[in-house]
C-alpha positions, -999 to +999 in steps of 0.1 A: +001-005-001+017+036-009+011+063+021+028+091-002+001+104-005-013+108+040+030+121+038+019+150+007-011+157+036+009+160+068+035+175+053+010+208+048+005+208+083+044+210+091+051+235+071+027+260+089+032+249+120+063+260+108+054+294+092+033+308+127+069+299+145+088+319+127+061+344+122+064+348+158+098+343+161+098+374+138+076+393+158+090+383+195+127+400+176+114+435+166+096+441+200+124+431+221+148+452+196+123+481+194+117+482+240+155+470+245+137+449+271+132+408+265+101+392+258+090+355+266+080+332+232+049+324+261+045+359+271+031+363+230-001+355+211-011+364+178-058+362+170-061+371+136-038+400+128-034+415+168-005+406+191-016+401+225+011+399+255+017+397+285+032+415+309+038+432+341+023+477+337+060+487+328+071+463+297+028+470+284+030+505+288+069+508+273+051+483+241+022+511+239+041+538+235+061+520+210+035+505+194+030+526+161+066+525+153+064+479+164+036+477+138+054+497+102+082+477+108+068+454+117+044+451+084+081+459+064+095+432+076+064+407+075+045+427+045+026+395+037+006+391+074-016+424+087-011+437+125-037+460+130-030+460+171-012+456+194-024+448+234 
């Protein structure tokens, strides 16, 4: 029995998962460089074009101060993804 079709099907999901992880890494890198503070991967979630960051009020305030610059840099780094807001 030939299982090539199953392998190809599962490879599609593997590719999608790695793309999401790469996008998350790029978002983390851009935000960390802009605010000069390290953000943990577990504290970042991306859903429906919004970036959700869990952290201290000081960290969140710093992100909100630089929000516009972060969104512009994300648009240039990831033009195929549209990020609407950072919360």
